[in-house]
C-alpha positions as CSV (number, residue, x, y, z in Angstrom):
1,M,45.8,8.6,41.0
2,A,45.2,11.1,43.8
3,R,45.6,14.7,42.9
4,M,45.9,17.9,44.8
5,T,42.8,20.1,45.0
6,R,42.9,23.0,42.8
7,S,43.5,25.5,45.6
8,L,46.5,23.6,47.0
9,L,47.9,23.3,43.4
10,A,47.4,27.1,42.9
11,L,49.2,27.9,46.1
12,A,52.2,25.7,45.0
13,I,52.3,27.3,41.6
14,A,52.0,30.8,43.0
15,I,54.9,30.2,45.3
16,S,57.2,28.4,42.8
17,A,56.5,31.0,40.0
18,A,56.9,34.0,42.2
19,P,59.2,36.5,40.4
20,A,62.7,37.3,41.7
21,Q,63.0,40.2,44.0
22,T,64.2,43.4,42.4
23,D,64.5,45.2,45.7
24,D,68.3,44.7,46.3
25,A,68.1,46.2,49.9
26,R,65.3,43.8,50.8
27,Q,67.2,40.9,49.2
28,R,70.3,41.8,51.1
29,L,68.4,41.6,54.3
30,I,66.9,38.2,53.3
31,T,70.5,37.0,52.5
32,S,71.8,38.2,55.9
33,L,68.9,36.4,57.8
34,N,69.6,33.3,55.8
35,D,73.3,33.4,56.7
36,I,72.4,33.7,60.4
37,G,69.9,30.8,60.1
38,I,72.2,28.5,58.2
39,R,74.9,29.0,60.8
40,Q,72.4,28.2,63.5
41,A,71.4,25.1,61.6
42,R,74.9,23.9,61.1
43,Q,75.8,24.4,64.8
44,R,72.7,22.3,65.7
45,A,73.8,19.5,63.2
46,T,77.1,19.4,65.0
47,E,75.4,18.9,68.3
48,V,73.1,16.2,66.9
49,A,76.1,14.4,65.5
50,R,77.5,13.9,69.0
51,I,74.5,11.6,69.8
52,Q,76.0,8.0,70.0
53,T,73.7,6.1,72.4
54,P,70.0,5.7,73.3
55,A,70.7,7.6,76.5
56,D,72.2,10.5,74.4
57,A,69.1,10.5,72.2
58,A,66.8,10.5,75.2
59,R,68.6,13.5,76.7
60,R,68.3,15.4,73.4
61,S,64.6,14.5,73.1
62,N,63.8,15.7,76.6
63,D,65.7,18.9,76.0
64,V,64.1,19.6,72.7
65,R,60.6,18.9,74.0
66,S,61.2,21.3,76.8
67,R,62.4,24.0,74.3
68,L,59.4,23.5,72.1
69,S,56.9,23.7,74.9
70,K,58.4,27.0,75.9
71,L,58.5,28.4,72.4
72,I,54.8,27.6,71.6
73,G,53.4,28.5,75.0
74,G,53.0,24.9,76.3
75,V,52.0,21.5,75.1
76,P,48.3,20.7,75.6
77,E,47.3,18.1,78.0
78,A,46.3,14.8,76.6
79,G,43.4,12.6,77.7
80,K,40.7,15.2,78.0
81,T,37.0,14.4,77.9
82,V,35.7,15.7,74.6
83,V,32.3,17.1,73.9
84,V,30.9,15.8,70.6
85,R,28.0,16.7,68.5
86,Q,26.7,14.2,65.9
87,F,25.2,15.5,62.6
88,G,24.2,12.2,61.0
89,S,26.0,9.9,58.6
90,V,26.1,8.9,54.9
91,E,26.8,5.5,53.3
92,G,29.8,5.1,51.1
93,D,31.3,2.3,49.1
94,G,32.2,-0.2,51.8
95,F,32.1,2.3,54.7
96,R,30.0,5.0,56.3
97,V,30.9,8.6,57.0
98,E,29.9,9.9,60.3
99,K,29.5,13.7,60.4
100,L,30.5,15.2,63.7
101,A,32.0,18.2,65.5
102,Y,34.1,18.1,68.6
103,E,35.2,20.8,71.1
104,S,38.9,21.6,71.0
105,L,38.7,24.3,73.6
106,P,35.5,25.5,75.4
107,G,33.3,26.8,72.6
108,L,35.8,26.1,69.9
109,W,34.5,23.4,67.6
110,V,36.3,21.3,65.0
111,T,34.3,19.7,62.1
112,A,35.2,16.2,61.0
113,N,34.3,13.3,58.8
114,L,34.8,9.8,60.3
115,Y,35.2,7.0,57.9
116,V,34.2,3.7,59.5
117,P,34.6,0.3,57.7
118,R,31.3,-1.5,57.2
119,A,33.0,-5.0,57.3
120,G,34.3,-6.6,60.4
121,S,33.8,-5.7,64.1
122,G,35.8,-5.1,67.3
123,R,38.4,-2.5,67.9
124,R,40.3,-1.2,64.8
125,P,43.3,1.0,64.2
126,A,42.6,4.7,63.4
127,V,44.3,7.5,61.5
128,L,43.9,11.2,61.9
129,L,43.9,12.8,58.5
130,W,45.0,16.5,58.4
131,P,44.5,18.4,55.1
132,G,46.9,20.7,53.5
133,H,46.1,24.3,53.0
134,E,43.3,23.6,50.4
135,A,40.1,25.6,51.0
136,S,38.0,22.4,51.0
137,G,39.6,21.1,54.2
138,K,38.4,17.7,55.2
139,L,36.5,17.2,51.8
140,G,39.9,16.8,50.0
141,Q,40.6,13.7,52.2
142,Y,37.8,11.6,50.9
143,N,39.9,9.2,48.8
144,W,42.3,8.6,51.7
145,G,39.4,8.1,54.1
146,A,37.8,5.6,51.7
147,N,41.1,3.7,51.1
148,L,41.9,3.5,54.8
149,A,38.3,2.4,55.8
150,N,38.3,-0.4,53.1
151,N,41.6,-1.6,54.6
152,G,40.0,-1.9,58.0
153,I,41.3,1.4,59.5
154,I,39.0,4.1,60.8
155,A,39.9,7.4,59.4
156,M,39.0,10.9,60.8
157,A,39.5,13.8,58.5
158,V,39.2,17.3,60.1
159,D,38.9,20.9,59.1
160,P,41.8,23.0,60.2
161,I,41.4,26.6,61.2
162,G,40.5,28.7,58.3
163,Q,39.5,25.8,56.0
164,G,36.3,23.9,55.1
165,E,33.6,24.7,57.6
166,R,36.0,26.6,60.1
167,L,36.5,30.0,58.4
168,Q,37.5,32.2,61.3
169,H,36.4,35.5,59.5
170,Y,33.5,34.2,57.5
171,D,31.5,36.7,55.4
172,P,28.0,35.1,55.0
173,E,27.1,37.5,52.2
174,R,30.2,36.8,50.1
175,E,30.4,33.2,51.4
176,E,34.1,33.4,51.9
177,S,36.7,34.6,54.3
178,K,37.1,38.4,54.8
179,V,40.9,37.9,55.0
180,G,41.7,35.7,52.0
181,G,42.7,32.0,51.9
182,S,43.9,29.7,54.6
183,T,47.3,31.3,54.9
184,G,45.6,34.7,55.5
185,E,43.4,33.1,58.2
186,H,46.3,31.4,59.8
187,G,48.5,34.6,59.7
188,M,45.7,36.7,61.3
189,A,45.3,34.3,64.2
190,A,49.1,33.9,64.5
191,W,50.0,37.6,64.8
192,S,47.3,38.2,67.3
193,T,48.4,35.3,69.5
194,L,52.1,36.3,69.2
195,L,51.4,39.6,71.0
196,L,50.6,37.5,74.1
197,G,53.6,35.3,73.8
198,Q,51.6,32.4,72.5
199,H,52.0,30.6,69.1
200,V,49.2,29.5,66.8
201,S,50.7,26.0,66.4
202,Q,49.6,25.4,70.0
203,Y,46.0,25.7,68.8
204,F,46.6,23.4,65.8
205,L,48.2,20.9,68.2
206,T,45.2,21.2,70.6
207,D,42.8,20.6,67.8
208,A,44.7,17.4,66.8
209,M,45.1,16.2,70.4
210,R,41.4,16.6,71.1
211,G,40.8,14.5,68.0
212,V,43.0,11.8,69.3
213,D,41.2,12.1,72.7
214,Y,37.9,11.4,70.8
215,L,39.3,8.4,69.0
216,T,40.6,6.8,72.0
217,K,37.3,6.9,73.7
218,R,35.4,5.2,70.8
219,A,34.5,1.5,71.5
220,D,35.4,0.6,67.9
221,V,39.0,2.1,68.1
222,D,42.1,0.4,69.4
223,A,43.8,3.2,71.3
224,A,47.1,1.4,71.1
225,R,47.0,1.7,67.3
226,I,46.5,5.3,66.3
227,G,48.3,6.9,63.4
228,A,48.4,10.3,61.7
229,F,48.9,11.3,58.1
230,G,49.0,14.7,56.3
231,C,50.4,16.5,53.4
232,S,51.8,20.1,53.2
233,G,50.2,22.1,56.0
234,G,48.7,18.7,57.1
235,G,52.3,17.4,57.1
236,T,53.2,20.2,59.4
237,A,50.4,19.4,61.9
238,T,51.1,15.7,61.6
239,A,54.8,16.2,62.4
240,Y,54.0,18.3,65.5
241,L,51.4,15.8,66.7
242,A,53.7,12.8,66.2
243,A,56.5,14.6,68.0
244,L,54.6,15.7,71.0
245,D,51.8,13.2,71.6
246,P,53.0,9.7,72.4
247,R,49.6,8.2,71.7
248,I,50.4,8.6,67.9
249,K,52.1,5.2,67.1
250,V,52.6,5.6,63.4
251,A,53.1,8.8,61.3
252,A,53.4,9.7,57.6
253,V,54.4,13.3,57.0
254,A,54.3,14.4,53.3
255,C,55.6,17.4,51.4
256,Y,56.8,19.2,54.6
257,I,60.0,17.7,55.9
258,T,63.2,19.3,54.6
259,S,66.0,21.3,56.3
260,F,66.3,24.9,56.9
261,E,69.8,25.0,55.3
262,A,67.9,24.0,52.1
263,L,64.7,26.0,52.6
264,L,66.1,29.4,53.6
265,P,67.8,30.0,50.3
266,A,64.8,28.6,48.4
267,V,61.3,29.9,49.1
268,G,61.9,30.3,52.8
269,P,59.2,30.1,55.5
270,Q,55.7,30.4,54.0
271,E,53.2,29.8,56.8
272,A,52.5,31.2,60.3
273,E,52.0,27.8,62.0
274,Q,55.2,26.5,60.4
275,T,57.3,29.4,61.7
276,I,58.0,29.4,65.5
277,P,59.9,32.4,66.9
278,H,63.5,31.6,67.9
279,F,63.2,28.1,66.5
280,L,66.6,28.1,64.7
281,E,68.2,30.3,67.3
282,D,67.2,27.8,70.0
283,G,69.1,25.1,68.0
284,L,66.1,23.3,66.4
285,D,65.4,22.2,62.8
286,F,63.0,19.9,60.8
287,G,65.0,17.0,62.1
288,D,63.9,17.6,65.7
289,W,60.2,17.1,64.7
290,V,61.1,13.8,63.2
291,E,63.5,12.6,65.8
292,L,61.1,13.4,68.8
293,A,59.0,10.6,67.3
294,A,61.8,8.0,67.4
295,P,61.7,5.0,67.4
296,K,58.0,4.8,66.3
297,P,57.2,3.8,62.6
298,Y,57.6,7.1,60.6
299,A,57.5,7.8,56.9
300,I,59.0,11.0,55.5
301,V,57.2,11.5,52.2
302,S,58.8,13.7,49.6
303,T,58.4,14.7,46.0
304,E,61.4,15.5,43.9
305,S,60.3,19.0,42.7
306,D,58.7,20.2,45.9
307,M,58.9,23.8,47.1
308,F,60.2,22.1,50.3
309,P,63.6,21.2,48.9
310,F,64.1,17.5,48.2
311,A,67.9,17.8,49.1
312,G,66.8,19.1,52.5
313,A,64.5,16.1,53.0
314,R,67.4,13.8,52.1
315,Q,69.6,15.6,54.7
316,T,67.0,15.2,57.5
317,Y,66.3,11.6,56.5
318,E,70.0,10.6,56.7
319,E,70.3,12.3,60.1
320,A,67.1,10.7,61.4
321,K,68.1,7.3,60.1
322,R,71.2,7.3,62.3
323,I,69.0,8.1,65.4
324,W,66.5,5.2,64.5
325,K,69.6,3.0,64.1
326,I,70.8,4.0,67.6
327,H,67.4,2.9,68.9
328,G,67.9,-0.5,67.0
329,A,64.8,0.4,64.9
330,E,66.1,1.4,61.5
331,D,63.5,-0.6,59.7
332,R,60.7,1.7,61.1
333,L,61.9,4.8,59.4
334,Q,61.1,5.0,55.7
335,W,61.7,7.7,53.0
336,I,59.0,7.5,50.4
337,T,59.8,9.6,47.4
338,G,58.1,10.2,44.1
339,P,58.2,12.6,41.1
340,G,56.5,15.9,40.6
341,G,55.9,19.0,42.6
342,H,54.3,19.9,45.9
343,G,51.5,17.6,46.9
344,N,51.9,15.2,43.9
345,L,51.1,12.1,45.9
346,G,49.4,10.1,43.2
347,P,52.3,8.0,42.1
348,I,53.3,7.1,45.7
349,S,49.9,6.9,47.3
350,P,50.1,3.0,47.3
351,Q,53.4,3.2,49.2
352,I,52.0,5.6,51.8
353,L,48.8,3.4,52.3
354,G,51.1,0.3,52.4
355,F,53.2,1.9,55.2
356,L,50.2,2.7,57.3
357,V,48.6,-0.7,56.9
358,R,51.9,-2.4,57.6
359,W,52.5,-0.8,60.9
360,L,48.9,-0.3,62.1
361,K,47.7,-3.7,61.2
362,D,51.0,-5.7,61.0
363,E,50.1,-6.7,57.3
364,T,53.0,-7.0,54.9
365,T,51.0,-7.6,51.8
366,P,50.8,-4.3,49.9
367,P,47.2,-3.0,49.6
368,E,45.7,-1.6,46.4
369,F,45.1,2.0,46.4
370,K,41.8,2.7,44.6
371,Q,40.2,5.7,43.2
372,Y,36.7,6.2,44.7
373,K,33.9,8.3,43.2
374,P,33.7,11.4,45.4
375,M,30.5,12.0,47.4
376,R,28.6,15.2,46.9
377,R,30.0,18.1,48.9
378,E,26.6,18.7,50.6
379,D,26.5,15.0,51.8
380,L,29.8,15.4,53.5
381,L,29.2,18.8,55.1
382,V,28.7,18.6,58.9
383,T,26.8,21.8,59.8
384,P,23.5,22.8,58.3
385,T,24.9,26.0,56.7
386,G,28.3,24.6,55.8
387,Q,30.0,27.0,58.4
388,L,30.4,26.7,62.1
389,S,30.1,30.4,62.6
390,T,26.6,30.5,61.1
391,S,25.5,27.2,62.4
392,I,26.4,26.8,66.1
393,G,28.4,30.0,66.7
394,S,31.8,28.5,67.4
395,E,34.5,30.5,69.1
396,T,37.6,31.3,67.1
397,Y,41.2,31.2,68.0
398,E,41.2,35.0,68.0
399,S,38.0,35.3,70.1
400,I,39.7,33.0,72.7
401,N,42.9,35.1,72.4
402,R,40.9,38.2,73.0
403,K,39.5,36.8,76.3
404,D,43.1,35.9,77.3
405,A,44.2,39.3,76.3
406,R,41.7,41.0,78.5
407,A,42.9,39.1,81.5
408,V,46.5,40.0,80.7
409,I,45.6,43.7,80.1
410,A,43.6,44.0,83.3
411,A,46.6,42.8,85.3
412,I,49.0,45.3,83.8
413,R,50.2,48.2,85.9
414,H,51.5,50.6,83.3
415,A,55.0,51.9,84.0
416,P,57.9,53.2,81.9
417,A,59.1,50.2,79.7
418,K,62.5,48.9,80.9
419,A,65.4,48.9,78.4
420,E,66.2,45.2,79.1
421,D,62.5,44.3,78.3
422,I,62.6,46.3,75.1
423,R,65.8,44.8,74.0
424,M,64.5,41.3,74.8
425,I,61.1,41.7,73.2
426,A,62.5,43.4,70.1
427,D,65.3,40.7,69.9
428,M,68.1,43.2,70.1
429,A,71.5,42.9,71.7
430,P,71.1,43.0,75.7
431,A,73.3,46.0,76.0
432,P,74.3,49.0,73.8
433,Q,76.9,47.9,71.3
434,K,79.7,50.1,69.8
435,T,78.8,50.5,66.2
436,L,81.1,50.5,63.2
437,S,78.7,52.4,61.0
438,N,79.8,55.1,58.6
439,L,77.8,57.7,56.7
440,V,79.0,57.9,53.1
441,V,78.1,60.9,50.9
442,L,77.3,59.7,47.4
443,K,76.3,63.0,45.6
444,T,75.3,66.5,46.4
445,A,72.7,68.9,44.9
446,E,71.9,72.5,45.7
447,R,68.3,73.4,46.6
448,D,66.6,76.7,47.2
449,G,68.1,77.6,50.7
450,Y,69.8,74.3,51.5
451,R,72.0,71.6,50.3
452,L,70.7,68.0,49.6
453,E,73.2,65.1,50.0
454,S,72.5,61.5,48.9
455,V,74.0,59.3,51.6
456,S,74.4,55.7,52.6
457,L,74.6,54.4,56.1
458,E,77.1,51.6,56.0
459,G,77.8,49.0,58.8
460,S,74.4,47.2,59.0
461,A,74.6,43.4,58.8
462,A,72.2,43.6,55.9
463,G,74.5,46.1,54.0
464,S,73.8,49.8,53.5
465,A,70.7,51.9,54.2
466,P,70.1,54.7,51.8
467,G,69.4,58.2,53.0
468,L,69.3,61.9,52.3
469,M,70.6,64.8,54.3
470,A,69.1,68.3,53.9
471,L,71.7,70.7,55.2
472,P,71.1,74.5,55.8
473,P,73.8,77.0,55.3
474,G,75.8,78.7,57.9
475,A,78.3,77.6,60.5
476,G,77.7,76.3,64.0
477,R,75.7,73.5,65.5
478,K,72.0,73.2,64.5
479,P,69.0,71.2,65.7
480,A,68.5,68.0,63.8
481,V,65.4,66.0,62.7
482,L,65.8,62.3,61.8
483,M,62.8,61.2,59.7
484,L,61.7,57.6,59.4
485,D,59.1,56.7,56.7
486,A,58.1,53.7,54.7
487,Q,58.3,55.6,51.4
488,S,61.4,56.1,49.5
489,V,63.9,58.8,50.6
490,D,63.3,60.7,47.5
491,A,59.5,60.8,48.1
492,V,60.0,62.0,51.7
493,A,62.5,64.6,50.6
494,A,59.9,66.0,48.1
495,R,57.6,66.9,51.0
496,P,57.2,70.5,51.9
497,D,58.0,69.8,55.5
498,V,61.6,68.8,54.6
499,A,62.3,72.1,52.8
500,R,60.6,74.1,55.6
501,L,62.7,72.5,58.3
502,A,65.9,72.9,56.4
503,K,65.3,76.5,55.6
504,S,64.5,77.2,59.2
505,G,68.0,76.1,60.1
506,R,67.6,72.4,60.9
507,V,69.7,69.5,59.7
508,V,67.2,67.0,58.3
509,A,68.2,63.4,57.9
510,I,65.9,60.9,56.1
511,L,66.7,57.1,56.4
512,Q,65.2,54.2,54.6
513,L,65.2,51.4,57.1
514,R,65.7,47.6,56.5
515,G,63.0,45.5,55.0
516,T,61.3,48.1,52.8
517,P,59.3,46.0,50.2
518,G,60.1,46.1,46.5
519,P,57.7,45.9,43.5
520,N,57.9,42.1,43.5
521,T,57.3,41.5,47.2
522,P,55.0,38.5,47.6
523,V,51.8,39.3,49.5
524,Q,49.8,36.3,50.8
525,S,47.0,38.3,52.3
526,P,46.1,42.0,51.8
527,L,45.6,42.3,55.5
528,L,49.0,40.6,56.4
529,G,50.7,43.0,54.0
530,P,54.2,42.8,52.4
531,F,56.2,42.2,55.6
532,N,54.7,38.9,56.7
533,L,57.2,36.5,55.0
534,I,60.3,38.5,55.8
535,A,59.0,38.9,59.4
536,L,58.5,35.0,59.6
537,R,62.1,34.5,58.4
538,A,63.5,37.0,60.9
539,M,61.6,35.4,63.8
540,L,63.1,32.0,63.1
541,V,66.6,33.3,63.7
542,G,65.8,35.4,66.7
543,R,65.3,38.8,65.0
544,T,62.5,41.2,64.5
545,I,61.8,43.9,61.9
546,V,61.2,46.4,64.7
547,G,64.5,45.4,66.4
548,M,66.6,45.7,63.2
549,R,65.1,49.0,62.4
550,V,65.7,50.4,65.8
551,E,69.4,49.3,65.5
552,D,69.7,51.2,62.1
553,T,68.0,54.2,63.7
554,L,70.4,54.2,66.7
555,R,73.3,53.9,64.2
556,M,72.1,57.1,62.4
557,V,71.8,58.9,65.8
558,D,75.4,58.0,66.4
559,Q,76.3,59.7,63.1
560,L,74.2,62.8,63.9
561,V,75.7,63.4,67.4
562,A,79.2,63.1,65.9
563,R,78.6,65.7,63.2
564,P,80.1,69.2,63.8
565,D,77.0,70.9,62.4
566,V,74.5,69.1,64.7
567,D,73.6,70.2,68.2
568,P,73.6,66.8,70.1
569,A,71.2,68.2,72.7
570,S,68.5,68.9,70.1
571,I,67.6,65.7,68.1
572,T,64.1,65.1,67.1
573,L,63.0,61.7,65.8
574,Y,60.0,61.6,63.5
575,G,58.3,58.3,62.5
576,N,55.4,57.9,60.1
577,G,53.1,54.8,60.1
578,A,54.9,51.6,61.3
579,M,58.1,53.8,61.6
580,G,56.4,55.5,64.5
581,V,56.6,52.2,66.5
582,V,60.3,52.1,65.6
583,A,60.8,55.7,66.8
584,L,59.1,55.0,70.1
585,H,61.4,52.0,70.7
586,A,64.5,53.9,69.7
587,A,63.7,56.9,71.9
588,A,63.0,54.7,74.9
589,L,66.4,53.2,74.5
590,D,68.4,56.4,73.7
591,K,68.1,59.5,75.7
592,R,70.1,61.4,73.1
593,I,66.7,61.6,71.3
594,N,65.1,64.5,73.1
595,R,61.8,64.9,71.1
596,V,59.6,62.4,69.3
597,V,56.8,62.9,66.8
598,I,54.9,60.0,65.4
599,E,52.1,60.2,62.9
600,N,49.6,57.7,61.4
601,T,50.8,55.2,64.0
602,L,49.0,52.3,65.8
603,V,47.5,53.8,69.1
604,S,48.4,50.6,71.0
605,Y,49.4,46.9,70.6
606,R,46.4,45.8,72.7
607,S,44.0,47.3,70.1
608,A,45.4,44.8,67.5
609,I,44.1,42.0,69.7
610,L,40.8,43.5,70.8
611,Q,39.7,44.6,67.3
612,P,38.2,41.8,65.2
613,L,40.7,42.4,62.3
614,H,44.2,44.0,62.0
615,R,46.2,45.2,59.0
616,N,50.0,45.0,58.5
617,L,50.7,43.7,62.0
618,P,53.8,41.6,60.8
619,E,55.7,44.8,60.2
620,I,55.4,45.9,63.9
621,G,54.4,42.8,65.8
622,L,56.6,41.5,68.6
623,A,56.1,38.2,70.4
624,G,55.1,38.5,74.0
625,V,55.1,42.3,73.9
626,L,51.9,42.8,75.8
627,R,53.3,40.8,78.8
628,K,56.0,43.5,79.1
629,Y,54.8,46.8,77.8
630,D,52.6,48.7,75.3
631,L,53.2,51.6,73.1
632,G,52.1,54.0,75.9
633,D,54.7,52.4,78.2
634,L,57.3,53.3,75.7
635,M,56.1,57.0,75.9
636,L,56.4,56.9,79.7
637,A,60.0,55.7,79.2
638,I,60.8,58.5,76.9
639,A,59.6,61.2,79.4
640,P,60.4,63.9,80.2
641,A,61.3,64.2,76.5
642,P,58.1,65.2,74.8
643,V,56.1,62.9,72.5
644,T,53.7,64.2,70.0
645,V,51.1,61.7,68.6
646,V,49.6,63.0,65.3
647,N,46.7,61.4,63.6
648,P,46.7,58.0,65.5
649,V,45.2,55.0,63.8
650,D,43.5,51.8,64.9
651,A,44.6,48.2,64.2
652,M,43.1,48.4,60.6
653,G,45.0,51.6,59.8
654,Q,41.9,53.7,60.0
655,P,42.0,57.1,61.8
656,E,41.3,56.7,65.5
657,P,39.1,59.5,66.9
658,L,41.1,61.6,69.3
659,D,38.7,61.0,72.1
660,E,39.1,57.3,71.7
661,A,42.8,57.5,71.4
662,R,42.8,59.6,74.6
663,K,41.0,56.9,76.4
664,E,43.4,54.2,75.1
665,L,46.4,56.3,76.2
666,S,44.8,57.8,79.3
667,Y,47.7,56.7,81.6
668,V,50.4,58.6,79.6
669,F,49.1,62.2,80.0
670,A,49.7,62.7,83.7
671,G,53.3,63.9,83.3
672,G,52.4,66.4,80.6
673,S,55.0,65.2,78.2
674,V,52.6,63.5,75.7
675,K,50.5,65.6,73.3
676,L,47.7,64.2,71.1
677,M,46.7,66.2,68.0
678,E,45.3,66.0,64.5
679,R,46.8,67.7,61.3
680,S,45.7,68.0,57.8
681,L,47.8,67.6,54.7
682,R,48.1,71.4,54.6
683,D,49.4,71.7,58.2
684,P,53.0,71.8,58.9
685,L,54.7,69.0,60.8
686,P,54.6,70.0,64.5
687,I,58.4,70.3,65.0
688,E,59.3,73.7,66.4
């Protein structure tokens, strides 16, 4: 019986056993995003239900393929000549394993084990085996490679990015990734590529298509009989490949296919390559990956207690079955189901093998699925050191992305960011909207020299946003300071700056913006931080954390300018850390904000690509932002209102030396409205 590797099982257990969120505000945001996504999914289902003829199905497929190509940054070209390096072979039980690496992109290598049957001759069918998120990569596919080979099918098991011999951030001293497991490696690459408007799934697809290119060129492979099979993350890659590469004639996708209507209220999106920005907003769902493959033989493989909900798999299967029936090929679609949790393929492995053999070899006699004694790990490793980075110096997705970024950055002519670009990139409404927000006072407490009100900003789609107001005594209109910070409003209110500003006659408003993590927020990688999963969820439905927070900020500005005790011509916006990015976006859109102070904030988006590593980028990342503007361009848009940049940080959140920050932002200082400075914990906040 086939079993998941320990790392894949641990991932499934960690996700299924994650404690419930106790952060009510964050959960309300998740619920509101789910509501948007479910409405989008149901609208799509209505459109698909209108398909009645093969011509209808073809029109839908052409449209979906075009949408997907745009969303991921283009579908790679098939039929390329592939550079291959051989690293020997090892004999198995009825087959040999060829150890090789092939180029996916120039300088970017993919390690693979090729299982070749010893018996027989001539051209044979072939299957591309894509592993799940297990750290061992291709080594976990040994039993499948052996079974396929001994049934006369060549099988090629590959290492995905961040797995096996392809760690993108390999630490040779610790012999492990610097950024965590495969989800961490995938996420690091994904958020870097997103800044350029690309999606990491394009790279996964390129790796797979170059593997198919290699198989089609082999003299012992029948190019008309190539299939693909994968489970979990491997199911994702297989679904993408089967949908977008017509050379895949048979596909089996395990423990991935469900529906977003079922997934969103359950675990939600979990992986970067599985989450494409605007996917649901553009009218797409899991069913589109399946139905793009129609009417080729296709197996949806599901386990009854999977984290990818079984009910969603049923929903997608029933929809797809109707599409296959329209094509007159209902017998080619199969739903293979079995007991157990995520990746528990053991009980149904014979059925999966039988499906592949049936449609690749036209054999109806069910084959026996055997348990083969695994080879030693060192016998299956391709490279001498067990890692591409220390053996042949492979490029990484991020090193390739950095090269692309330099070309994009070199072509940029910095100018004030345009409001329409900001709203588009941050996924906000295209024009200012009348808000129905309301500031509710919950309780009041007297302080030494000012009054402190606990308030709630109502009217957000995700419910209320908590806040505090520090109000100085006396009549008349006063300058106001709106403070944005990741810490709780109580923690911010306890800082000396708040009392100082209030006692000096300023109205101080503190607002806790949407998405603030709670004590049980799941963190997949320390560098991705606590916002990764909620950022993925937001992207699916066409929202961003930055955009939603900017909307909340502007609602609070509405409240401030309407107050009789606030001078609407004197509103300062302060943003600390990631909230500095929010403050820059808000002030670039709203000229009622006439001064901005940001502190401990990223110096530029481009630095997040050009540095080898980044931290907490999901909280501030925006798809395609560098093709439209950088943070300095927001400062230009805010001018002539002054912007003070205090203690800027690099992409890892470390202090950026002022001379380096001045070089990075050199284009913003000509007008004299931007000031760069340092302050210690003892220095007052520079708001005069």
